[in-house]
One Martini backbone bead per residue (centre of mass of N, CA, C, O) as a GRO file, in nm:
protein
  447
    1MET     BB    1   8.889   7.418  11.196
    2THR     BB    2   8.805   7.445  10.846
    3ALA     BB    3   8.753   7.557  10.560
    4VAL     BB    4   8.717   7.528  10.252
    5THR     BB    5   8.953   7.452  10.018
    6PRO     BB    6   8.906   7.663   9.788
    7ALA     BB    7   8.967   7.909   9.965
    8LYS     BB    8   9.264   7.839  10.009
    9ASP     BB    9   9.362   7.801   9.717
   10ARG     BB   10   9.341   8.094   9.624
   11TYR     BB   11   9.569   8.199   9.818
   12LEU     BB   12   9.795   8.010   9.727
   13GLU     BB   13   9.801   8.107   9.434
   14SER     BB   14   9.847   8.407   9.499
   15PHE     BB   15  10.118   8.367   9.644
   16ALA     BB   16  10.281   8.258   9.408
   17ARG     BB   17  10.258   8.522   9.247
   18PHE     BB   18  10.371   8.713   9.462
   19GLU     BB   19  10.651   8.583   9.495
   20GLN     BB   20  10.738   8.624   9.204
   21ALA     BB   21  10.703   8.942   9.199
   22THR     BB   22  10.922   8.979   9.457
   23THR     BB   23  11.156   8.901   9.307
   24GLY     BB   24  11.436   9.113   9.348
   25ASN     BB   25  11.340   9.357   9.575
   26GLY     BB   26  11.516   9.316   9.859
   27GLN     BB   27  11.318   9.088  10.038
   28GLU     BB   28  11.451   8.806  10.111
   29TRP     BB   29  11.440   8.817  10.431
   30LEU     BB   30  11.112   8.759  10.420
   31ARG     BB   31  11.055   8.482  10.296
   32PRO     BB   32  11.044   8.283  10.543
   33VAL     BB   33  10.800   8.420  10.676
   34ARG     BB   34  10.598   8.399  10.446
   35GLN     BB   35  10.614   8.091  10.412
   36ALA     BB   36  10.530   8.015  10.702
   37ALA     BB   37  10.252   8.157  10.692
   38ILE     BB   38  10.123   8.006  10.449
   39ALA     BB   39  10.155   7.726  10.573
   40ARG     BB   40   9.970   7.784  10.814
   41PHE     BB   41   9.718   7.852  10.652
   42ALA     BB   42   9.693   7.573  10.520
   43GLU     BB   43   9.625   7.444  10.802
   44LEU     BB   44   9.392   7.640  10.912
   45GLY     BB   45   9.250   7.847  10.773
   46PHE     BB   46   8.941   7.931  10.840
   47PRO     BB   47   8.740   8.015  11.071
   48THR     BB   48   8.492   7.885  11.293
   49PRO     BB   49   8.235   7.838  11.526
   50ARG     BB   50   8.410   7.595  11.650
   51ASP     BB   51   8.578   7.815  11.739
   52GLU     BB   52   8.584   7.973  12.030
   53ASP     BB   53   8.686   8.264  11.923
   54TRP     BB   54   8.430   8.218  11.686
   55ARG     BB   55   8.140   8.143  11.793
   56PHE     BB   56   7.972   8.427  11.684
   57THR     BB   57   8.140   8.397  11.397
   58SER     BB   58   8.100   8.408  11.049
   59VAL     BB   59   8.335   8.388  10.757
   60ALA     BB   60   8.198   8.287  10.494
   61PRO     BB   61   8.176   8.551  10.319
   62ILE     BB   62   8.487   8.557  10.285
   63ALA     BB   63   8.559   8.264  10.189
   64GLN     BB   64   8.339   8.278   9.933
   65THR     BB   65   8.502   8.511   9.822
   66SER     BB   66   8.668   8.631   9.523
   67PHE     BB   67   8.944   8.766   9.598
   68LYS     BB   68   9.171   9.017   9.500
   69ARG     BB   69   9.465   9.139   9.471
   70ALA     BB   70   9.577   9.442   9.499
   71GLU     BB   71   9.653   9.671   9.274
   72PRO     BB   72   9.763   9.931   9.144
   73SER     BB   73   9.611  10.218   9.126
   74ARG     BB   74   9.415  10.387   8.858
   75ILE     BB   75   9.308  10.589   9.055
   76ALA     BB   76   9.281  10.943   9.053
   77LEU     BB   77   9.338  11.109   9.332
   78ALA     BB   78   9.246  11.387   9.515
   79PRO     BB   79   9.251  11.576   9.791
   80ARG     BB   80   8.938  11.637   9.774
   81ASP     BB   81   8.846  11.330   9.804
   82ILE     BB   82   8.962  11.327  10.131
   83GLU     BB   83   8.855  11.564  10.308
   84GLN     BB   84   8.616  11.410  10.461
   85PHE     BB   85   8.855  11.242  10.644
   86THR     BB   86   8.940  11.454  10.810
   87VAL     BB   87   9.060  11.618  11.106
   88PRO     BB   88   8.952  11.868  11.262
   89GLY     BB   89   9.227  12.053  11.395
   90LEU     BB   90   9.446  11.858  11.275
   91LYS     BB   91   9.805  11.882  11.315
   92GLY     BB   92   9.982  11.656  11.106
   93VAL     BB   93  10.048  11.348  11.014
   94GLN     BB   94   9.974  11.207  10.678
   95LEU     BB   95   9.886  10.884  10.564
   96VAL     BB   96   9.803  10.749  10.244
   97PHE     BB   97   9.591  10.470  10.142
   98VAL     BB   98   9.525  10.294   9.834
   99ASN     BB   99   9.443   9.988   9.833
  100GLY     BB  100   9.713   9.945  10.037
  101ARG     BB  101   9.871  10.197   9.908
  102TYR     BB  102  10.090  10.432   9.891
  103ALA     BB  103  10.008  10.800   9.869
  104PRO     BB  104  10.207  11.069   9.831
  105ALA     BB  105  10.010  11.288   9.699
  106LEU     BB  106   9.808  11.263   9.971
  107SER     BB  107  10.036  11.326  10.162
  108SER     BB  108  10.166  11.450  10.503
  109PRO     BB  109  10.447  11.426  10.667
  110GLY     BB  110  10.588  11.647  10.801
  111PRO     BB  111  10.696  11.734  11.102
  112LEU     BB  112  10.949  11.604  11.328
  113SER     BB  113  11.115  11.468  11.547
  114ASP     BB  114  11.415  11.399  11.614
  115GLY     BB  115  11.450  11.079  11.456
  116ALA     BB  116  11.180  11.042  11.354
  117THR     BB  117  10.960  10.793  11.188
  118VAL     BB  118  10.743  10.828  10.890
  119SER     BB  119  10.635  10.555  10.685
  120SER     BB  120  10.640  10.329  10.466
  121LEU     BB  121  10.693   9.996  10.465
  122ALA     BB  122  10.819   9.969  10.186
  123GLN     BB  123  11.052  10.167  10.257
  124ALA     BB  124  11.151  10.023  10.526
  125PHE     BB  125  11.270   9.765  10.401
  126THR     BB  126  11.526   9.947  10.333
  127ASP     BB  127  11.573  10.185  10.559
  128ALA     BB  128  11.471   9.977  10.830
  129ARG     BB  129  11.573   9.679  10.863
  130THR     BB  130  11.680   9.653  11.154
  131VAL     BB  131  11.407   9.708  11.295
  132LEU     BB  132  11.234   9.499  11.148
  133GLU     BB  133  11.394   9.241  11.226
  134GLN     BB  134  11.331   9.283  11.537
  135HIS     BB  135  10.984   9.313  11.505
  136LEU     BB  136  10.866   9.190  11.265
  137ALA     BB  137  10.658   8.924  11.336
  138ARG     BB  138  10.700   8.887  11.673
  139TYR     BB  139  10.382   8.914  11.788
  140ALA     BB  140  10.199   8.833  11.575
  141ASP     BB  141  10.032   8.519  11.572
  142TYR     BB  142  10.031   8.300  11.296
  143ALA     BB  143   9.992   8.012  11.441
  144ARG     BB  144   9.671   8.083  11.554
  145ASP     BB  145   9.591   8.262  11.285
  146GLY     BB  146   9.473   8.297  10.967
  147PHE     BB  147   9.473   8.608  10.923
  148THR     BB  148   9.762   8.657  11.020
  149ALA     BB  149   9.893   8.471  10.813
  150LEU     BB  150   9.802   8.624  10.563
  151ASN     BB  151   9.927   8.896  10.623
  152THR     BB  152  10.223   8.794  10.650
  153ALA     BB  153  10.245   8.679  10.362
  154PHE     BB  154  10.130   8.975  10.221
  155MET     BB  155  10.318   9.177  10.318
  156GLU     BB  156  10.385   9.523  10.171
  157ASP     BB  157  10.211   9.747  10.326
  158GLY     BB  158  10.221  10.056  10.523
  159ALA     BB  159  10.320  10.150  10.846
  160PHE     BB  160  10.605  10.341  10.987
  161VAL     BB  161  10.694  10.382  11.338
  162HIS     BB  162  10.975  10.573  11.482
  163VAL     BB  163  11.075  10.634  11.827
  164PRO     BB  164  11.312  10.745  11.994
  165ARG     BB  165  11.471  10.806  12.262
  166GLY     BB  166  11.300  11.073  12.423
  167ARG     BB  167  11.078  11.116  12.217
  168VAL     BB  168  10.824  11.350  12.081
  169VAL     BB  169  10.523  11.340  11.916
  170GLU     BB  170  10.328  11.618  11.905
  171THR     BB  171  10.160  11.501  11.668
  172PRO     BB  172   9.943  11.329  11.514
  173VAL     BB  173   9.912  11.016  11.340
  174HIS     BB  174   9.759  10.968  11.018
  175LEU     BB  175   9.607  10.665  10.904
  176LEU     BB  176   9.476  10.637  10.573
  177TYR     BB  177   9.231  10.401  10.455
  178VAL     BB  178   9.142  10.361  10.115
  179SER     BB  179   8.852  10.240   9.954
  180THR     BB  180   8.769  10.130   9.628
  181ALA     BB  181   8.594  10.075   9.363
  182THR     BB  182   8.576   9.767   9.180
  183ALA     BB  183   8.523   9.520   8.959
  184ASP     BB  184   8.661   9.350   9.182
  185PRO     BB  185   8.709   9.202   9.458
  186ILE     BB  186   8.921   9.307   9.725
  187VAL     BB  187   9.241   9.257   9.893
  188THR     BB  188   9.395   9.372  10.194
  189HIS     BB  189   9.730   9.395  10.391
  190PRO     BB  190   9.780   9.579  10.631
  191ARG     BB  191  10.103   9.690  10.777
  192ASN     BB  192  10.192   9.782  11.110
  193LEU     BB  193  10.474   9.962  11.267
  194ILE     BB  194  10.535  10.034  11.618
  195VAL     BB  195  10.817  10.218  11.766
  196LEU     BB  196  10.878  10.277  12.115
  197GLU     BB  197  11.100  10.393  12.296
  198GLU     BB  198  11.240  10.503  12.555
  199ASP     BB  199  11.060  10.780  12.661
  200SER     BB  200  10.831  10.781  12.450
  201GLN     BB  201  10.587  10.950  12.218
  202ALA     BB  202  10.245  10.878  12.080
  203VAL     BB  203   9.991  10.941  11.820
  204ILE     BB  204   9.755  10.709  11.669
  205ILE     BB  205   9.569  10.688  11.357
  206GLU     BB  206   9.337  10.438  11.245
  207ASP     BB  207   9.176  10.468  10.917
  208TYR     BB  208   8.867  10.338  10.773
  209VAL     BB  209   8.756  10.387  10.434
  210SER     BB  210   8.518  10.500  10.172
  211LEU     BB  211   8.486  10.488   9.805
  212GLY     BB  212   8.222  10.361   9.777
  213ALA     BB  213   8.015  10.036   9.747
  214GLY     BB  214   8.204   9.811   9.755
  215VAL     BB  215   8.363   9.496   9.760
  216TYR     BB  216   8.576   9.442  10.046
  217PHE     BB  217   8.902   9.347  10.211
  218SER     BB  218   9.035   9.409  10.535
  219ASN     BB  219   9.363   9.285  10.656
  220ALA     BB  220   9.476   9.398  10.963
  221ILE     BB  221   9.803   9.490  11.115
  222THR     BB  222   9.927   9.588  11.446
  223GLU     BB  223  10.249   9.656  11.571
  224ALA     BB  224  10.338   9.735  11.916
  225VAL     BB  225  10.623   9.898  12.069
  226VAL     BB  226  10.675   9.968  12.423
  227GLY     BB  227  10.883  10.110  12.613
  228GLN     BB  228  11.018  10.234  12.870
  229ASN     BB  229  10.796  10.486  12.955
  230GLY     BB  230  10.605  10.468  12.738
  231VAL     BB  231  10.361  10.645  12.511
  232LEU     BB  232  10.041  10.522  12.382
  233ASP     BB  233   9.800  10.641  12.143
  234HIS     BB  234   9.528  10.448  12.005
  235TYR     BB  235   9.332  10.477  11.700
  236LEU     BB  236   9.027  10.319  11.584
  237ILE     BB  237   8.865  10.368  11.265
  238GLU     BB  238   8.547  10.236  11.140
  239ARG     BB  239   8.383  10.361  10.811
  240GLU     BB  240   8.267  10.175  10.611
  241SER     BB  241   8.094  10.012  10.412
  242HIS     BB  242   7.815   9.779  10.413
  243GLN     BB  243   8.015   9.578  10.215
  244ALA     BB  244   8.238   9.540  10.413
  245PHE     BB  245   8.548   9.391  10.524
  246ASN     BB  246   8.691   9.370  10.869
  247ILE     BB  247   9.018   9.275  10.989
  248SER     BB  248   9.162   9.351  11.309
  249THR     BB  249   9.498   9.392  11.467
  250LEU     BB  250   9.618   9.459  11.800
  251ARG     BB  251   9.964   9.436  11.897
  252VAL     BB  252  10.104   9.465  12.228
  253GLU     BB  253  10.428   9.560  12.366
  254GLN     BB  254  10.512   9.603  12.707
  255GLY     BB  255  10.699   9.780  12.909
  256ARG     BB  256  10.826   9.928  13.162
  257SER     BB  257  10.606  10.168  13.268
  258SER     BB  258  10.397  10.170  13.059
  259ASN     BB  259  10.154  10.351  12.834
  260VAL     BB  260   9.832  10.235  12.712
  261ALA     BB  261   9.589  10.344  12.458
  262SER     BB  262   9.282  10.198  12.335
  263HIS     BB  263   9.079  10.321  12.066
  264THR     BB  264   8.738  10.240  11.952
  265VAL     BB  265   8.546  10.291  11.635
  266LEU     BB  266   8.246  10.137  11.515
  267LEU     BB  267   8.033  10.190  11.200
  268GLY     BB  268   8.102   9.986  10.977
  269GLY     BB  269   8.027   9.734  10.784
  270ALA     BB  270   7.930   9.400  10.761
  271LEU     BB  271   8.210   9.263  10.869
  272VAL     BB  272   8.356   9.283  11.202
  273ARG     BB  273   8.693   9.248  11.344
  274ASN     BB  274   8.822   9.322  11.678
  275ASN     BB  275   9.159   9.300  11.780
  276VAL     BB  276   9.296   9.299  12.121
  277HIS     BB  277   9.662   9.251  12.222
  278PRO     BB  278   9.798   9.290  12.520
  279VAL     BB  279  10.138   9.281  12.667
  280MET     BB  280  10.261   9.285  13.000
  281ALA     BB  281  10.608   9.246  13.023
  282GLY     BB  282  10.634   9.481  13.224
  283GLU     BB  283  10.668   9.637  13.502
  284GLY     BB  284  10.411   9.874  13.568
  285GLY     BB  285  10.189   9.865  13.371
  286ASP     BB  286   9.948  10.042  13.148
  287CYS     BB  287   9.598   9.971  13.039
  288LEU     BB  288   9.368  10.092  12.786
  289ILE     BB  289   9.037   9.969  12.682
  290ASN     BB  290   8.842  10.151  12.438
  291GLY     BB  291   8.492  10.119  12.322
  292LEU     BB  292   8.281  10.163  12.015
  293PHE     BB  293   7.975  10.010  11.892
  294MET     BB  294   7.772  10.063  11.581
  295ALA     BB  295   7.470   9.903  11.472
  296THR     BB  296   7.292   9.810  11.167
  297GLY     BB  297   7.084   9.621  11.025
  298ARG     BB  298   7.323   9.349  10.928
  299GLN     BB  299   7.541   9.397  11.108
  300HIS     BB  300   7.875   9.273  11.213
  301MET     BB  301   8.026   9.293  11.550
  302ASP     BB  302   8.356   9.196  11.666
  303ASN     BB  303   8.501   9.175  11.999
  304PHE     BB  304   8.848   9.089  12.080
  305MET     BB  305   8.990   9.034  12.397
  306ARG     BB  306   9.350   9.011  12.499
  307VAL     BB  307   9.480   9.023  12.828
  308GLU     BB  308   9.822   9.028  12.936
  309HIS     BB  309   9.967   8.934  13.246
  310ALA     BB  310  10.334   8.897  13.290
  311SER     BB  311  10.362   9.113  13.522
  312PRO     BB  312  10.397   9.297  13.786
  313HIS     BB  313  10.215   9.578  13.865
  314CYS     BB  314   9.955   9.578  13.674
  315ASP     BB  315   9.722   9.771  13.474
  316SER     BB  316   9.372   9.719  13.365
  317ARG     BB  317   9.125   9.855  13.124
  318GLN     BB  318   8.781   9.779  13.025
  319PHE     BB  319   8.568   9.963  12.780
  320TYR     BB  320   8.254   9.858  12.634
  321HIS     BB  321   8.027   9.989  12.383
  322GLY     BB  322   7.689   9.910  12.264
  323ILE     BB  323   7.490   9.981  11.960
  324LEU     BB  324   7.177   9.826  11.853
  325ASP     BB  325   7.016   9.782  11.542
  326GLY     BB  326   6.786   9.615  11.398
  327GLN     BB  327   6.968   9.311  11.274
  328SER     BB  328   7.201   9.322  11.448
  329HIS     BB  329   7.541   9.204  11.555
  330GLY     BB  330   7.702   9.158  11.864
  331VAL     BB  331   8.044   9.129  12.008
  332PHE     BB  332   8.187   9.030  12.332
  333SER     BB  333   8.532   8.925  12.401
  334GLY     BB  334   8.683   8.900  12.724
  335ARG     BB  335   9.031   8.843  12.817
  336ILE     BB  336   9.195   8.770  13.123
  337ILE     BB  337   9.548   8.715  13.177
  338VAL     BB  338   9.714   8.575  13.464
  339HIS     BB  339  10.013   8.515  13.542
  340LYS     BB  340  10.207   8.376  13.790
  341ASP     BB  341  10.406   8.648  13.800
  342ALA     BB  342  10.142   8.857  13.825
  343GLN     BB  343  10.155   9.021  14.074
  344LYS     BB  344   9.946   9.282  14.158
  345THR     BB  345   9.704   9.276  13.992
  346ASP     BB  346   9.486   9.519  13.805
  347ALA     BB  347   9.160   9.427  13.680
  348LYS     BB  348   8.914   9.554  13.436
  349GLN     BB  349   8.574   9.467  13.309
  350THR     BB  350   8.344   9.634  13.069
  351ASN     BB  351   8.006   9.569  12.933
  352LYS     BB  352   7.785   9.776  12.736
  353ASN     BB  353   7.432   9.750  12.620
  354LEU     BB  354   7.216   9.856  12.345
  355LEU     BB  355   6.881   9.786  12.242
  356LEU     BB  356   6.666   9.919  11.971
  357SER     BB  357   6.562   9.625  11.902
  358GLU     BB  358   6.418   9.307  11.880
  359GLU     BB  359   6.651   9.199  11.657
  360ALA     BB  360   6.874   9.258  11.817
  361GLN     BB  361   7.217   9.138  11.900
  362ILE     BB  362   7.404   9.002  12.190
  363ASP     BB  363   7.736   8.881  12.274
  364SER     BB  364   7.865   8.819  12.605
  365LYS     BB  365   8.224   8.733  12.712
  366PRO     BB  366   8.353   8.733  13.004
  367GLN     BB  367   8.703   8.668  13.121
  368LEU     BB  368   8.903   8.462  13.351
  369GLU     BB  369   9.269   8.402  13.396
  370ILE     BB  370   9.416   8.277  13.699
  371TYR     BB  371   9.775   8.220  13.825
  372ALA     BB  372   9.747   8.408  14.068
  373ASP     BB  373   9.710   8.515  14.431
  374ASP     BB  374   9.770   8.854  14.400
  375VAL     BB  375   9.470   8.990  14.307
  376LYS     BB  376   9.257   9.229  14.106
  377CYS     BB  377   8.947   9.112  13.963
  378THR     BB  378   8.702   9.228  13.719
  379HIS     BB  379   8.366   9.158  13.580
  380GLY     BB  380   8.118   9.276  13.324
  381ALA     BB  381   7.763   9.282  13.207
  382THR     BB  382   7.527   9.468  12.997
  383ILE     BB  383   7.171   9.444  12.893
  384GLY     BB  384   6.958   9.681  12.714
  385GLN     BB  385   6.747   9.955  12.727
  386ILE     BB  386   6.599  10.230  12.727
  387ASP     BB  387   6.517  10.436  12.978
  388GLU     BB  388   6.195  10.522  13.056
  389ASP     BB  389   6.244  10.711  13.297
  390ALA     BB  390   6.433  10.904  13.145
  391ILE     BB  391   6.233  10.985  12.931
  392PHE     BB  392   6.021  11.101  13.124
  393TYR     BB  393   6.200  11.317  13.255
  394LEU     BB  394   6.253  11.480  12.991
  395ARG     BB  395   5.953  11.528  12.907
  396CYS     BB  396   5.879  11.692  13.168
  397ARG     BB  397   6.096  11.922  13.038
  398GLY     BB  398   6.006  11.957  12.716
  399ILE     BB  399   6.116  11.704  12.568
  400ALA     BB  400   6.118  11.535  12.306
  401LEU     BB  401   6.126  11.212  12.232
  402GLU     BB  402   6.357  11.206  12.018
  403ALA     BB  403   6.549  11.390  12.176
  404ALA     BB  404   6.571  11.211  12.425
  405ARG     BB  405   6.696  10.968  12.285
  406ALA     BB  406   6.945  11.114  12.177
  407LEU     BB  407   7.065  11.199  12.448
  408LEU     BB  408   7.096  10.913  12.570
  409LEU     BB  409   7.275  10.789  12.347
  410PHE     BB  410   7.502  11.000  12.360
  411GLY     BB  411   7.568  10.952  12.658
  412PHE     BB  412   7.651  10.659  12.627
  413ALA     BB  413   7.877  10.710  12.418
  414GLY     BB  414   8.030  10.934  12.588
  415GLU     BB  415   8.178  10.747  12.785
  416SER     BB  416   8.392  10.674  12.570
  417LEU     BB  417   8.477  10.954  12.451
  418GLN     BB  418   8.587  11.083  12.727
  419ARG     BB  419   8.858  10.898  12.720
  420MET     BB  420   8.945  11.095  12.495
  421LYS     BB  421   9.211  11.333  12.510
  422VAL     BB  422   9.206  11.426  12.215
  423GLU     BB  423   9.018  11.673  12.112
  424PRO     BB  424   8.990  11.656  11.797
  425ILE     BB  425   8.914  11.356  11.799
  426ARG     BB  426   8.668  11.366  11.981
  427ARG     BB  427   8.500  11.565  11.814
  428HIS     BB  428   8.496  11.394  11.559
  429LEU     BB  429   8.352  11.146  11.689
  430GLU     BB  430   8.101  11.292  11.780
  431GLY     BB  431   8.008  11.356  11.492
  432LEU     BB  432   7.981  11.060  11.394
  433VAL     BB  433   7.771  10.978  11.604
  434ARG     BB  434   7.551  11.184  11.538
  435HIS     BB  435   7.520  11.087  11.243
  436TRP     BB  436   7.426  10.792  11.317
  437LEU     BB  437   7.197  10.889  11.459
  438PRO     BB  438   6.866  10.918  11.394
  439GLN     BB  439   6.867  11.198  11.595
  440GLY     BB  440   7.128  11.375  11.530
  441LYS     BB  441   7.020  11.645  11.413
  442MET     BB  442   6.920  11.754  11.685
  443LEU     BB  443   7.200  11.780  11.812
  444GLU     BB  444   7.317  11.978  11.610
  445GLU     BB  445   7.098  12.205  11.657
  446ALA     BB  446   7.164  12.226  11.980
  447ARG     BB  447   7.470  12.343  11.969
   0.00000   0.00000   0.00000
């Protein structure tokens, strides 16, 4: 099923203008991909709750809003304007994008391992065409998803990370996407490509933030290719304004004996959809999918996991925790697919949720699809409230009620945070979580 035709028509008209504007810019080799993607969007339109993968989420607020494609920003930001979004203690490469476009004056490319490349995708269209032609739009499937089709049709800028064989990027790469308030609601389509060749390593932070409380829509896709024995730690942080819409997709292609960890923390946005789709294409791969989502007010946060075991002897672990307050709505849909050749698969999926109010709601849908006969797969979900016995235990030891609640909530969130091994990033996220908690100030004072 598709959304109303006028919603599609706006994007089709916008694409015609976009295609005309990009004529002659040296990207003609991308034209067939973009045209195929917009044609597929014309067929699919926006998903509706009648689509099983979107059963608990209506994107009508996105489809019904007349977003305009972001033009080059006329807002002159200074480094001090984005200091609040830096990660304390983190010394590494930082690329800053303002309303979807690379801002070199705000960025710090920094030193890299010999041969490693971190640049804007717009620059890579020219400088790294060979790598892009091999990998870009090869993994995120625009044939099955309208948002992926839109992003592929309009992909114009984002980040490009390429780590050659045997190289290690010693410091994390911070990709900071800043949205600013504009006269009209805008849409951006950040496109990131991460290519780690054999025996290489990198840590990537993908961070979405807001300056001002405008209405805008970020439709982001990251394709990550991790070669044999490669190691990728990927962090997604979403902390935009409560008027923002964010649809993000992480699509990972894993080679033999590779190791990938995906960490997600969702704190902002009016409607957020977080898609994580690793495919363990090589034997002996290992994948960790770890996430924390915290919603309040009328926020809606949807987490859709699709983990594919396509080769034997691969392990995957999913751990997602949700904390929901007010009238917020959370969704966890986790699907593990074990293909027939993926013998000796070991997969585990766990979703735990805390509801802090009577009006908060969570829909949890763990799923297994197993087509092999020698596997070990488990899944489970829990939904509950703060343990009153634990509250009583802490109060008996002289801890005030509100402080006891704060300790228990932070401990629950901390189960996800402790799986994040890069210390400056973990400490930074702990601070964001403490700030989110209603009783977080008590935790700060107790430190």
